[in-house]
C-alpha positions in Angstrom: -91.6 -18.5 20.7 -91.9 -16.3 23.8 -90.9 -13.2 21.7 -93.7 -13.9 19.2 -96.2 -14.4 22.0 -95.3 -11.0 23.5 -95.6 -9.3 20.1 -99.1 -10.8 19.6 -100.2 -9.7 23.1 -98.9 -6.2 22.5 -100.9 -6.1 19.2 -104.1 -7.1 21.0 -103.6 -4.4 23.7 -103.1 -1.7 21.1 -106.3 -2.9 19.2 -108.4 -2.7 22.3 -107.0 0.7 23.1 -108.0 2.0 19.7 -111.5 0.6 20.0 -111.9 2.3 23.4 -110.8 5.6 21.9 -113.4 5.4 19.2 -116.4 4.2 21.2 -119.3 6.3 22.4 -120.7 9.4 20.9 -120.7 10.7 17.4 -117.3 11.0 15.7 -115.9 14.1 14.2 -117.8 15.2 11.1 -121.3 14.5 12.5 -122.0 18.0 13.6 -121.2 21.6 12.5 -119.1 23.5 15.0 -118.3 27.1 15.8 -115.0 28.6 14.7 -114.1 29.9 18.2 -115.3 28.2 21.3 -115.4 30.3 24.5 -114.0 28.8 27.6 -116.7 27.2 29.7 -114.6 26.3 32.8 -116.2 27.5 36.0 -114.0 29.2 38.6 -116.4 28.5 41.4 -115.6 25.9 44.0 -117.7 22.8 43.3 -118.1 19.3 44.7 -115.7 16.6 43.5 -117.7 13.4 43.5 -115.0 11.3 41.7 -112.8 11.2 44.8 -115.5 10.0 47.2 -115.9 6.4 48.3 -119.2 4.6 48.5 -120.0 5.6 52.1 -119.3 9.3 51.3 -121.5 9.1 48.2 -124.3 7.4 50.2 -124.2 10.3 52.7 -124.3 12.8 49.9 -127.3 11.0 48.4 -129.1 11.2 51.7 -128.6 15.0 51.9 -129.8 15.4 48.3 -132.9 13.4 48.9 -133.6 15.5 52.0 -133.8 18.5 49.7 -135.8 16.9 46.9 -138.6 19.4 47.1 -136.1 22.0 45.9 -134.9 20.2 42.7 -137.5 17.7 41.6 -139.8 20.4 40.2 -142.6 17.8 40.4 -145.3 20.5 39.6 -143.7 21.1 36.2 -143.1 17.4 35.2 -145.5 15.8 32.7 -147.7 13.2 34.2 -147.0 10.9 31.3 -143.3 11.2 31.6 -142.9 12.6 28.1 -143.1 16.2 26.9 -142.7 16.8 23.2 -139.8 14.7 21.9 -138.3 14.3 25.4 -138.6 12.1 28.5 -138.9 14.1 31.7 -136.7 13.3 34.6 -133.3 13.7 36.4 -129.6 13.1 35.8 -126.2 14.1 36.9 -124.2 15.9 34.2 -121.2 18.4 34.1 -123.1 21.1 32.2 -120.7 23.9 33.1 -117.6 21.8 32.3 -115.9 22.5 35.6 -115.0 18.8 36.1 -117.9 18.1 38.5 -121.4 17.0 37.9 -124.5 19.1 38.5 -128.0 17.8 39.1 -130.3 18.4 36.1 -134.1 18.3 35.9 -135.3 17.8 32.3 -138.8 19.2 31.9 -139.1 18.6 28.1 -140.8 20.6 25.5 -142.5 23.9 26.5 -144.4 26.6 24.6 -141.1 28.4 24.0 -138.4 25.7 24.1 -137.7 22.5 22.4 -136.5 21.1 25.7 -136.3 23.0 29.0 -133.6 21.7 31.4 -132.9 23.2 34.9 -129.5 22.7 36.4 -128.6 22.7 40.2 -125.4 22.8 42.0 -125.1 21.0 45.4 -122.6 21.0 48.2 -121.6 18.5 50.9 -124.7 19.4 53.0 -127.0 18.8 49.9 -127.7 22.5 49.7 -129.1 23.4 46.2 -128.6 26.5 44.1 -130.1 26.8 40.7 -127.7 27.8 37.9 -129.0 30.7 35.8 -130.0 30.0 32.3 -130.2 32.7 29.6 -133.6 33.3 28.0 -134.4 31.0 25.2 -131.7 28.3 26.0 -133.0 24.9 25.0 -131.0 21.7 25.5 -131.2 18.0 26.6 -128.0 16.7 28.1 -128.4 13.5 26.1 -128.3 15.6 22.9 -125.0 17.3 23.6 -121.6 16.4 22.2 -118.3 17.7 23.6 -115.7 19.4 21.4 -112.4 21.2 21.9 -110.8 23.7 19.6 -107.1 24.2 18.7 -106.6 26.6 21.7 -107.9 24.0 24.2 -111.3 25.6 24.8 -114.1 23.1 25.3 -117.8 23.5 24.7 -121.0 21.5 24.1 -122.6 21.3 20.7 -126.3 21.1 21.0 -128.5 19.6 18.2 -132.3 19.5 18.3 -135.5 20.1 16.3 -138.2 22.5 17.3 -141.5 23.7 15.9 -141.7 27.2 14.5 -144.5 29.3 13.0 -143.9 28.2 9.5 -143.0 24.5 10.1 -140.0 22.8 11.7 -136.5 24.1 12.4 -133.4 22.0 12.9 -130.8 23.7 15.1 -127.1 23.3 15.9 -125.9 25.6 18.7 -123.1 26.0 21.2 -123.9 25.6 24.9 -121.4 27.3 27.2 -121.1 28.7 30.7 -120.2 32.4 31.2 -120.8 35.0 33.8 -122.5 32.4 36.1 -125.1 31.7 33.3 -125.7 28.9 30.9 -125.9 30.4 27.4 -126.6 29.3 23.9 -125.2 30.6 20.6 -126.9 29.3 17.4 -124.3 28.2 14.8 -126.5 26.8 12.0 -130.1 26.1 11.4 -132.4 24.7 8.6 -136.0 25.6 8.1 -138.4 22.9 6.9 -141.8 24.4 6.0 -144.8 22.3 6.8 -142.6 20.3 9.2 -140.7 18.4 6.5 -137.6 17.6 8.5 -134.8 16.4 6.2 -132.3 14.9 8.6 -132.2 13.1 11.9 -131.0 14.5 15.1 -127.8 12.4 15.0 -126.8 13.2 11.4 -125.1 16.0 9.6 -127.1 18.3 7.2 -125.4 16.6 4.3 -127.3 13.4 5.1 -130.7 15.1 4.5 -133.4 12.8 3.2 -135.4 15.6 1.6 -135.5 15.5 -2.2 -133.6 18.0 -4.3 -136.8 19.5 -5.4 -138.0 20.1 -1.8 -134.6 21.6 -0.9 -134.7 24.0 -3.8 -138.3 25.1 -3.4 -138.9 24.9 0.3 -136.0 24.1 2.6 -133.9 27.0 3.7 -130.4 26.9 5.1 -129.0 29.5 7.4 -125.6 30.3 8.9 -125.5 32.3 12.1 -124.7 36.0 11.5 -126.2 36.0 8.0 -129.7 37.3 7.6 -130.4 35.6 4.3 -130.5 31.9 3.6 -127.7 30.3 1.7 -127.5 27.4 -0.8 -127.1 23.9 0.5 -123.6 23.8 -1.0 -122.5 27.0 0.8 -124.1 25.7 4.0 -122.2 22.4 3.8 -119.0 24.3 3.0 -119.3 26.4 6.1 -120.4 23.4 8.1 -117.2 21.5 7.2 -115.0 24.6 7.6 -116.2 25.1 11.1 -115.6 21.5 12.2 -112.3 20.7 10.6 -109.9 21.7 13.4 -112.0 20.5 16.3 -111.7 17.3 18.3 -114.5 15.4 19.9 -114.3 14.0 23.4 -116.5 11.1 24.6 -119.0 11.9 27.3 -119.8 9.5 30.1 -123.1 7.8 29.6 -125.9 9.7 31.3 -127.9 7.6 33.7 -131.4 9.1 33.4 -134.0 8.7 36.1 -137.6 9.0 34.7 -139.8 11.4 36.6 -142.7 8.9 36.5 -140.4 6.3 38.1 -139.2 8.7 40.8 -142.7 9.6 41.8 -143.4 5.9 42.6 -140.0 5.1 44.2 -139.7 4.1 47.8 -137.0 5.8 49.9 -134.6 3.0 49.3 -135.2 3.0 45.5 -134.6 6.7 45.4 -131.3 6.3 47.2 -130.2 3.5 44.9 -131.2 5.4 41.8 -129.3 8.6 42.8 -126.3 6.6 44.0 -126.1 4.7 40.6 -126.5 7.9 38.6 -123.9 9.8 40.7 -121.2 7.1 40.9 
């Protein structure tokens, strides 16, 4: 009887473990991926927040708030708290994949970008330094998925929709950190004239809701490095070929602080919000 009970308990533990491994984030096959991912690991010394206790985190929060004029970018934040498709605000996120979180200010849609996000490093004294971003880089941390190739190189896959001169464009790109700069390489994109977007931000191109007639006459599919559009079949083939040998890693849930809330917070509310987001 005892032996049967132990076997049942072991089975339950294994079941919970499998569920945990499959929770959070899109699973493999939801996004196209580049064939070779560049290493995005920073060699710069950074702040390890994971090893700090609550009192140390509280002290760090105090120093960050003392420098808030340097990172809140309040003059660039929308008064409504929304800019384009995106909420404006703040979060902690490991954008350079060095194992430590940076402080991100999300400004939302601009004239040039689908979503502008500014990243800051900070040290024990709360000193801020802005991380350089290459021209044209557009990302929202909540729209990134983390992938690793066969060689162990990790990168973020970025998926977003933006307005272009002839309509709307859906983009899949690689976000990576190199030469002290956040960079973006476009992998795939689809042009929808007259803003007829065929798939959602969380789905693969193969799940496009556009009719076959629209795809043939209007929608154009592009693979990075090729000047001319390709057929949907060739696009999907390249899409699947790129992603087949990559593995996805779950990303910690981003605790987003709305800029409109931050503007009305008391000192104590600011401390609590940053502490919760950083922990």
